[in-house]
Legacy VTK file of the C-alpha trace (Angstrom):
# vtk DataFile Version 3.0
C-alpha trace
ASCII
DATASET POLYDATA
POINTS 265 float
-3.815 17.091 85.272
-0.696 15.522 86.639
2.488 16.096 84.715
2.982 12.400 84.087
-0.412 12.073 82.337
0.314 15.146 80.220
3.583 13.587 79.038
1.785 10.358 78.047
-0.911 12.287 76.180
1.654 14.346 74.271
3.650 11.218 73.416
0.481 9.497 72.075
-0.354 12.608 70.057
3.011 12.557 68.308
3.220 8.795 67.865
-0.195 8.256 66.198
0.674 9.892 62.821
3.865 7.910 62.650
1.914 4.625 62.978
-0.561 5.725 60.251
2.264 6.513 57.890
3.742 3.092 58.501
0.430 1.440 57.664
-0.005 3.469 54.466
3.524 2.630 53.459
2.848 -1.050 53.991
-0.287 -0.872 51.836
1.661 0.779 49.020
4.294 -1.906 49.248
1.600 -4.596 48.976
0.044 -2.953 45.891
3.442 -2.589 44.278
4.194 -6.207 45.002
0.916 -7.302 43.470
1.626 -5.339 40.315
5.031 -6.915 40.019
3.610 -10.379 40.568
0.913 -9.798 37.933
3.556 -8.624 35.464
5.724 -11.651 36.157
2.729 -13.971 35.807
1.806 -12.377 32.484
5.331 -12.799 31.174
5.409 -16.417 32.251
1.915 -17.321 31.059
2.042 -15.646 27.649
4.242 -18.316 26.014
2.163 -21.041 27.641
-1.128 -19.608 26.361
0.341 -19.082 22.918
1.503 -22.680 22.812
-2.000 -23.811 23.810
-3.481 -22.115 20.698
-5.259 -19.126 22.175
-4.349 -17.083 19.077
-5.127 -19.814 16.546
-8.809 -18.992 16.089
-8.447 -15.225 15.453
-5.445 -15.846 13.196
-7.316 -18.288 10.965
-10.429 -16.133 11.031
-8.483 -13.155 9.728
-6.918 -15.340 7.033
-10.371 -16.465 5.854
-11.579 -12.861 5.755
-8.547 -11.876 3.699
-9.357 -14.635 1.191
-12.926 -13.356 1.053
-11.627 -9.903 0.187
-9.830 -11.485 -2.800
-13.119 -13.040 -3.951
-14.916 -9.714 -3.738
-12.127 -7.987 -5.638
-12.375 -10.407 -8.569
-16.170 -10.236 -8.683
-15.950 -6.455 -8.766
-13.423 -6.660 -11.585
-15.847 -8.768 -13.604
-18.723 -6.385 -12.924
-16.602 -3.482 -14.195
-15.914 -5.272 -17.493
-19.542 -6.027 -18.317
-20.771 -2.536 -19.406
-18.064 -2.184 -22.081
-18.646 -5.762 -23.200
-22.394 -5.233 -23.571
-21.927 -2.028 -25.564
-19.451 -3.728 -27.907
-21.791 -6.646 -28.567
-24.749 -4.293 -29.043
-22.897 -2.501 -31.823
-22.725 -5.717 -33.898
-25.659 -7.746 -32.615
-28.337 -5.285 -31.571
-31.045 -7.839 -32.355
-29.834 -9.970 -29.417
-31.824 -7.766 -27.058
-32.972 -10.607 -24.830
-29.493 -11.815 -23.954
-28.169 -8.283 -23.510
-31.049 -7.394 -21.203
-30.485 -10.549 -19.143
-26.799 -9.691 -18.748
-27.601 -6.177 -17.565
-30.246 -7.403 -15.109
-28.005 -10.180 -13.763
-25.168 -7.706 -13.216
-27.478 -5.343 -11.332
-28.731 -8.181 -9.146
-25.210 -9.429 -8.428
-23.960 -5.994 -7.408
-26.947 -5.369 -5.121
-26.421 -8.516 -3.047
-23.438 -7.763 -0.839
-21.826 -10.019 1.754
-19.106 -8.502 3.901
-16.841 -10.153 6.439
-19.378 -9.646 9.239
-22.132 -11.616 7.434
-20.052 -14.560 6.204
-21.673 -16.659 8.926
-25.217 -16.079 7.592
-26.214 -19.087 5.399
-29.234 -17.405 3.774
-27.363 -14.220 2.883
-24.374 -16.131 1.542
-26.555 -18.431 -0.588
-28.341 -15.418 -2.047
-24.998 -13.890 -2.985
-23.753 -17.079 -4.636
-26.953 -17.575 -6.623
-26.756 -14.030 -7.989
-23.137 -14.500 -9.050
-23.822 -17.915 -10.611
-26.697 -16.458 -12.613
-24.428 -13.744 -13.932
-21.861 -16.371 -14.957
-24.551 -18.252 -16.860
-25.806 -15.315 -18.909
-22.239 -14.220 -19.650
-21.630 -17.660 -21.106
-24.611 -17.182 -23.406
-23.296 -13.785 -24.406
-19.966 -15.294 -25.409
-21.709 -17.835 -27.658
-23.247 -15.024 -29.716
-19.894 -14.230 -31.294
-20.058 -17.422 -33.366
-23.053 -16.020 -35.229
-21.432 -12.660 -36.033
-18.057 -12.847 -37.782
-17.563 -9.077 -37.594
-18.032 -9.148 -33.827
-15.747 -12.157 -33.505
-12.934 -10.290 -35.263
-13.423 -6.966 -33.465
-10.272 -6.090 -31.550
-12.105 -4.396 -28.707
-14.340 -7.430 -28.241
-11.358 -9.781 -28.334
-9.585 -7.727 -25.663
-12.665 -7.674 -23.420
-13.186 -11.394 -23.961
-9.605 -12.109 -22.948
-9.939 -9.965 -19.812
-13.219 -11.636 -18.907
-11.754 -15.119 -19.293
-8.794 -14.153 -17.142
-11.117 -12.727 -14.499
-13.226 -15.886 -14.458
-10.060 -17.896 -13.838
-9.070 -15.562 -10.998
-12.545 -15.909 -9.505
-12.230 -19.697 -9.534
-8.831 -19.513 -7.832
-10.039 -16.977 -5.251
-13.082 -19.107 -4.416
-10.908 -22.189 -4.028
-8.490 -20.394 -1.705
-11.386 -18.976 0.308
-12.976 -22.404 0.724
-9.653 -23.849 1.887
-9.163 -21.077 4.463
-12.747 -21.351 5.734
-12.533 -25.122 6.008
-9.355 -24.786 8.065
-10.982 -22.157 10.292
-14.217 -24.133 10.765
-12.250 -27.257 11.640
-10.325 -25.306 14.274
-13.587 -24.324 15.970
-14.566 -27.974 16.374
-11.308 -29.731 17.264
-9.360 -30.033 20.507
-7.739 -28.072 22.098
-8.894 -24.985 20.177
-12.543 -25.849 20.870
-11.872 -24.906 24.514
-11.047 -21.365 23.462
-13.987 -21.339 21.012
-16.361 -22.066 23.897
-14.816 -19.509 26.265
-12.628 -16.590 25.213
-13.551 -16.708 21.497
-17.195 -17.571 22.040
-18.280 -15.004 19.453
-16.477 -16.782 16.597
-18.945 -18.660 14.370
-18.409 -21.027 11.404
-18.224 -19.331 8.011
-20.069 -20.382 4.855
-18.452 -22.207 1.932
-19.012 -21.813 -1.780
-20.990 -24.749 -3.157
-21.037 -26.135 -6.677
-23.843 -24.669 -8.762
-26.873 -26.744 -9.689
-25.737 -26.871 -13.323
-22.378 -28.298 -12.311
-23.983 -30.942 -10.118
-26.503 -32.190 -12.720
-25.410 -35.004 -15.022
-25.266 -34.145 -18.740
-28.119 -35.514 -20.819
-27.186 -37.638 -23.820
-29.626 -38.327 -26.679
-28.866 -41.403 -28.730
-31.639 -40.680 -31.239
-33.755 -43.708 -30.403
-30.861 -46.157 -30.647
-30.669 -48.697 -27.870
-27.192 -48.128 -26.412
-27.287 -51.464 -24.656
-27.798 -53.562 -27.800
-24.607 -55.285 -29.042
-23.427 -54.511 -32.604
-24.061 -57.139 -35.285
-21.463 -59.850 -35.556
-18.654 -58.934 -37.906
-19.662 -55.268 -38.059
-17.187 -52.567 -37.155
-18.047 -50.350 -34.194
-20.016 -47.317 -35.329
-20.958 -48.796 -38.746
-24.544 -48.967 -39.936
-26.312 -52.288 -39.369
-26.285 -54.526 -42.499
-29.442 -54.840 -44.491
-31.049 -58.247 -44.933
-30.417 -59.866 -48.327
-32.716 -62.882 -47.855
-35.511 -63.158 -50.507
-38.999 -62.333 -49.484
-41.087 -65.309 -48.532
-44.320 -65.586 -50.569
-47.422 -67.587 -49.901
-46.953 -71.360 -49.580
-47.766 -73.317 -52.825
-50.908 -75.399 -52.863
-50.520 -79.170 -52.500
-50.458 -81.201 -55.804
-52.863 -84.184 -55.700
-51.230 -87.576 -56.094
-52.098 -89.539 -59.350
-54.761 -92.275 -59.035
LINES 1 266
265 0 1 2 3 4 5 6 7 8 9 10 11 12 13 14 15 16 17 18 19 20 21 22 23 24 25 26 27 28 29 30 31 32 33 34 35 36 37 38 39 40 41 42 43 44 45 46 47 48 49 50 51 52 53 54 55 56 57 58 59 60 61 62 63 64 65 66 67 68 69 70 71 72 73 74 75 76 77 78 79 80 81 82 83 84 85 86 87 88 89 90 91 92 93 94 95 96 97 98 99 100 101 102 103 104 105 106 107 108 109 110 111 112 113 114 115 116 117 118 119 120 121 122 123 124 125 126 127 128 129 130 131 132 133 134 135 136 137 138 139 140 141 142 143 144 145 146 147 148 149 150 151 152 153 154 155 156 157 158 159 160 161 162 163 164 165 166 167 168 169 170 171 172 173 174 175 176 177 178 179 180 181 182 183 184 185 186 187 188 189 190 191 192 193 194 195 196 197 198 199 200 201 202 203 204 205 206 207 208 209 210 211 212 213 214 215 216 217 218 219 220 221 222 223 224 225 226 227 228 229 230 231 232 233 234 235 236 237 238 239 240 241 242 243 244 245 246 247 248 249 250 251 252 253 254 255 256 257 258 259 260 261 262 263 264
């Protein structure tokens, strides 16, 4: 092989690795540049996405779940008070077995039906939970009425303390349910209004509307009023005071008409 060709071959042998290294270096520079550009884009886009409400849906969803935890806490507090309350009433009014049994059964039913944060979007499960809790509220109301028939029970200090705690818990339950409904209504509205509905249909597509507490059937029904057969629409007699008894008639009884006297001839 001529010397000139050998020099060219040797030069190509030594120059090829250098070109490969240059190419690899260029590729690394491109990857590094892409990483830097992605980081810069993330920094620039984060405030814009936040301003567009991308975090609104998960924030309000977590707030509604926190309010639900308050509801569960108060219901559990009420369930814990019932056994001591039943035993206290049984000591003074053992003959009220029916009401006591209904309270125990309603408590067992209410504690068996559980709704956690993951099932708040299930209408059937949520309605079952509310019905069980409303039933327990109803029988507890009947249990509280019993005290009027038993003076010793009404004056018992343990019963009075449990009654006070139960009333306070019922008030806390009402407040917790109200706060939960407000948070859920705000969250559900966010899922349906612009611009947050765009995120609800894309990034937060798994977020579903939550269920609200509804008024019980007893609260929705109108109270029945019995007027004892009195027509409430009839106006009172003239000159009579409102609420006074109607005056009795003082006119003499009318007898049979007298026979006609024949005229003299």
